FINU-388211 format. One record per residue: residue in one letter; residue number from 1; x, y, z of N, C-alpha, C in turn. Coordinates in pm, whole numbers, plus 50000, padded with zeros to 5 digits. Each point is the difference from the previous one (the first is absolute). Layout:
+---+-----+-------+-------+-------+-------+-------+-------+-------+-------+-------+
: r :   k :    nx :    ny :    nz :   cax :   cay :   caz :    cx :    cy :    cz :
+---+-----+-------+-------+-------+-------+-------+-------+-------+-------+-------+
: a : NUM :     X :     Y :     Z :     X :     Y :     Z :     X :     Y :     Z :
...
+---+-----+-------+-------+-------+-------+-------+-------+-------+-------+-------+
This chain:
+---+-----+-------+-------+-------+-------+-------+-------+-------+-------+-------+
: r :   k :    nx :    ny :    nz :   cax :   cay :   caz :    cx :    cy :    cz :
+---+-----+-------+-------+-------+-------+-------+-------+-------+-------+-------+
: x :   1 : 57933 : 74418 : 62516 : 49864 : 49999 : 50180 : 50066 : 50081 : 50053 :
: x :   2 : 49921 : 50000 : 50076 : 49951 : 50077 : 50166 : 50017 : 49920 : 50122 :
: x :   3 : 50098 : 50045 : 50055 : 49968 : 49909 : 50112 : 49975 : 50123 : 50158 :
: x :   4 : 49925 : 49932 : 50064 : 50028 : 50123 : 50166 : 50042 : 49919 : 50025 :
: x :   5 : 50126 : 50057 : 50137 : 50106 : 49903 : 50042 : 49949 : 50046 : 50094 :
: x :   6 : 50020 : 49904 : 50087 : 49989 : 50077 : 50245 : 50105 : 50003 : 50025 :
: x :   7 : 50010 : 50119 : 50048 : 50110 : 50026 : 50089 : 49967 : 49924 : 50121 :
: x :   8 : 50159 : 49996 : 50082 : 50026 : 49839 : 50103 : 50133 : 50168 : 50102 :
: x :   9 : 49980 : 49979 : 50057 : 50057 : 50100 : 50091 : 50123 : 49894 : 50049 :
: x :  10 : 50143 : 50046 : 49924 : 50114 : 49864 : 50037 : 50111 : 50055 : 50166 :
: x :  11 : 49950 : 50179 : 49982 : 49999 : 50029 : 50111 : 49980 : 50152 : 50004 :
: x :  12 : 49980 : 50059 : 50082 : 49876 : 50078 : 50029 : 50048 : 50170 : 49875 :
: x :  13 : 50132 : 50022 : 49975 : 50033 : 50062 : 49880 : 50073 : 49929 : 49859 :
: x :  14 : 49967 : 49923 : 49997 : 50021 : 49903 : 49869 : 49878 : 49891 : 49946 :
: x :  15 : 49983 : 50055 : 49928 : 49828 : 49928 : 49947 : 50056 : 49914 : 49880 :
: x :  16 : 49964 : 49861 : 49973 : 50023 : 49922 : 49828 : 49844 : 49980 : 50024 :
: x :  17 : 49964 : 50004 : 49814 : 49841 : 49918 : 49936 : 50066 : 49805 : 49981 :
: x :  18 : 49849 : 50016 : 50027 : 50018 : 49835 : 49999 : 49805 : 49976 : 49939 :
: x :  19 : 50084 : 49907 : 49893 : 49910 : 50010 : 49872 : 49926 : 49874 : 50057 :
: x :  20 : 49890 : 49963 : 49946 : 49957 : 49833 : 50012 : 50047 : 49927 : 49896 :
: x :  21 : 49958 : 49896 : 50015 : 50100 : 49898 : 49936 : 49965 : 49992 : 49833 :
: x :  22 : 49857 : 49994 : 49928 : 49937 : 49991 : 49992 : 50029 : 50190 : 49879 :
: x :  23 : 50054 : 50083 : 50084 : 50035 : 50103 : 49927 : 50156 : 49990 : 49929 :
: x :  24 : 50013 : 49914 : 50038 : 50177 : 49991 : 49977 : 50051 : 49909 : 49892 :
: x :  25 : 49818 : 49880 : 50008 : 50043 : 49884 : 49841 : 49926 : 50169 : 49884 :
: x :  26 : 49969 : 50058 : 50006 : 49961 : 50076 : 49927 : 50144 : 50125 : 49918 :
: x :  27 : 50095 : 50025 : 50145 : 50075 : 50087 : 49857 : 50037 : 49926 : 49917 :
: x :  28 : 50061 : 50118 : 49917 : 50081 : 49965 : 49846 : 50143 : 50012 : 50051 :
: x :  29 : 50069 : 49943 : 49988 : 50157 : 49986 : 50023 : 50068 : 50033 : 49831 :
: x :  30 : 50039 : 50103 : 49983 : 50111 : 49987 : 49867 : 50039 : 49922 : 49933 :
: x :  31 : 50058 : 49878 : 49975 : 50127 : 49947 : 49940 : 50041 : 50080 : 49868 :
: x :  32 : 50145 : 50031 : 50046 : 50124 : 50031 : 49941 : 50001 : 49932 : 49925 :
: x :  33 : 50023 : 50057 : 49836 : 50071 : 49930 : 49889 : 50079 : 49919 : 50070 :
: x :  34 : 50113 : 49889 : 49869 : 50089 : 49981 : 50105 : 50156 : 50034 : 49996 :
: x :  35 : 49968 : 50174 : 49877 : 50125 : 50041 : 50015 : 50031 : 50066 : 50074 :
: x :  36 : 49939 : 50063 : 50082 : 49956 : 50112 : 50097 : 50032 : 49876 : 50166 :
: x :  37 : 49972 : 49886 : 49961 : 50024 : 49929 : 50103 : 50108 : 49895 : 50010 :
: x :  38 : 50032 : 50036 : 49894 : 50224 : 49971 : 49994 : 50054 : 50110 : 50062 :
: x :  39 : 49911 : 50157 : 49951 : 50131 : 50014 : 50043 : 49954 : 50112 : 50146 :
: x :  40 : 49938 : 49977 : 50091 : 49966 : 50024 : 50094 : 50053 : 49895 : 50084 :
: x :  41 : 50017 : 49857 : 49959 : 50137 : 49908 : 50059 : 50066 : 50035 : 50017 :
: x :  42 : 50070 : 50035 : 49881 : 50136 : 50016 : 49902 : 50020 : 50091 : 50148 :
: x :  43 : 49973 : 50140 : 50063 : 49998 : 50143 : 50094 : 50010 : 49939 : 50131 :
: x :  44 : 49910 : 49889 : 50008 : 49999 : 49978 : 50150 : 50105 : 49855 : 50037 :
: x :  45 : 49993 : 49889 : 49911 : 50162 : 49927 : 50059 : 50126 : 50062 : 50014 :
: x :  46 : 50016 : 50179 : 49847 : 50044 : 50050 : 50010 : 49982 : 50105 : 50154 :
: x :  47 : 49969 : 50020 : 50057 : 49973 : 50148 : 50100 : 50048 : 49824 : 50122 :
: x :  48 : 50031 : 49869 : 50055 : 49989 : 49879 : 50067 : 50093 : 50008 : 49965 :
: x :  49 : 50120 : 49987 : 49902 : 50129 : 49990 : 50003 : 50005 : 50060 : 50041 :
: x :  50 : 50024 : 50161 : 49952 : 50086 : 50112 : 50053 : 49989 : 50036 : 50169 :
: x :  51 : 49888 : 49937 : 50063 : 50008 : 50004 : 50129 : 50070 : 49896 : 50022 :
: x :  52 : 50029 : 49835 : 49965 : 50054 : 49908 : 50029 : 50133 : 50109 : 49999 :
: x :  53 : 50030 : 50001 : 49880 : 50239 : 50088 : 49986 : 49916 : 50103 : 50080 :
: x :  54 : 49971 : 50094 : 50115 : 49996 : 50069 : 50059 : 50016 : 49928 : 50124 :
: x :  55 : 49957 : 49907 : 50025 : 50038 : 49981 : 50135 : 50084 : 49935 : 49981 :
: x :  56 : 50041 : 49900 : 49973 : 50159 : 49933 : 49894 : 50115 : 50070 : 50061 :
: x :  57 : 50006 : 50185 : 49917 : 50049 : 50049 : 50027 : 49996 : 50064 : 50129 :
: x :  58 : 49895 : 50060 : 50083 : 50002 : 50007 : 50106 : 50085 : 49908 : 50116 :
: x :  59 : 49969 : 49940 : 49989 : 50042 : 49875 : 50082 : 50213 : 49999 : 49962 :
: x :  60 : 50016 : 49990 : 49858 : 50105 : 50005 : 49976 : 50116 : 50093 : 50095 :
: x :  61 : 49871 : 50129 : 49913 : 50079 : 50164 : 50102 : 50023 : 49954 : 50162 :
: x :  62 : 49925 : 49924 : 50063 : 50011 : 50010 : 50140 : 50121 : 49871 : 50072 :
: x :  63 : 50014 : 49891 : 49853 : 50099 : 49960 : 50052 : 50131 : 50022 : 49967 :
: x :  64 : 50017 : 50072 : 49880 : 50121 : 50104 : 49985 : 50017 : 50118 : 50076 :
: x :  65 : 49922 : 50020 : 50111 : 50013 : 50120 : 50074 : 50107 : 49889 : 50120 :
: x :  66 : 49919 : 49899 : 50022 : 50096 : 49903 : 50090 : 50107 : 50021 : 49949 :
: x :  67 : 50020 : 49966 : 49821 : 50157 : 49910 : 50026 : 50090 : 50130 : 49989 :
: x :  68 : 49962 : 50169 : 49995 : 50092 : 50053 : 49992 : 49987 : 50069 : 50141 :
: x :  69 : 49932 : 49981 : 50144 : 50033 : 49974 : 50071 : 50128 : 49927 : 50067 :
: x :  70 : 49947 : 49800 : 49975 : 50066 : 49903 : 49988 : 50158 : 50050 : 49972 :
: x :  71 : 49981 : 50030 : 49902 : 50131 : 50022 : 49902 : 50076 : 50126 : 49947 :
: x :  72 : 49926 : 50020 : 49856 : 50040 : 50127 : 49997 : 49978 : 50014 : 49884 :
: x :  73 : 49926 : 50169 : 49937 : 49889 : 50006 : 49885 : 50075 : 49968 : 49895 :
: x :  74 : 50077 : 49994 : 49949 : 50032 : 49937 : 49815 : 49963 : 49853 : 50077 :
: x :  75 : 50041 : 49915 : 50035 : 49894 : 49859 : 49987 : 49850 : 49968 : 50030 :
: x :  76 : 49905 : 50102 : 50087 : 49868 : 50031 : 49980 : 49982 : 50062 : 49861 :
: x :  77 : 50087 : 50134 : 50010 : 49944 : 49979 : 49753 : 50027 : 49920 : 49910 :
: x :  78 : 50061 : 49874 : 50034 : 50068 : 49904 : 49962 : 49799 : 49929 : 50012 :
: x :  79 : 50001 : 49974 : 50062 : 49895 : 49901 : 50076 : 49878 : 50096 : 49938 :
: x :  80 : 49944 : 50089 : 50037 : 49906 : 50036 : 49865 : 49974 : 50061 : 49875 :
: x :  81 : 50168 : 49977 : 49976 : 49983 : 49998 : 49847 : 50001 : 49858 : 49918 :
: x :  82 : 49985 : 49923 : 50054 : 50000 : 49834 : 49988 : 49814 : 49958 : 50012 :
: x :  83 : 50005 : 50072 : 50135 : 49828 : 49935 : 49993 : 49906 : 50107 : 49876 :
: x :  84 : 50050 : 50142 : 49969 : 49934 : 50033 : 49927 : 50050 : 49916 : 49868 :
: x :  85 : 50068 : 49966 : 49972 : 50059 : 49927 : 49862 : 49848 : 49864 : 49963 :
: x :  86 : 50006 : 49966 : 50141 : 49895 : 49888 : 50004 : 49823 : 49986 : 49968 :
: x :  87 : 49991 : 50163 : 50009 : 49853 : 50020 : 50003 : 50009 : 49951 : 49847 :
+---+-----+-------+-------+-------+-------+-------+-------+-------+-------+-------+
């Protein structure tokens, strides 16, 4: 299917294509096989889990710096080790 988009000037230097509603209804969308969908979902879920872990570890590192300042380095390192083991 061939459709002619309209150009819309969102800003002077950026353009985006605008399609008519009935043109969009004609677009074909590939439905991936279940195995590929599961693989993509697993990859996305893994990425979000890694992001959550990274945020948790960053917050733990910030707290460890505070502990090192308030107490001592060995207490801070013990705290970090406990936090890492909880992941």
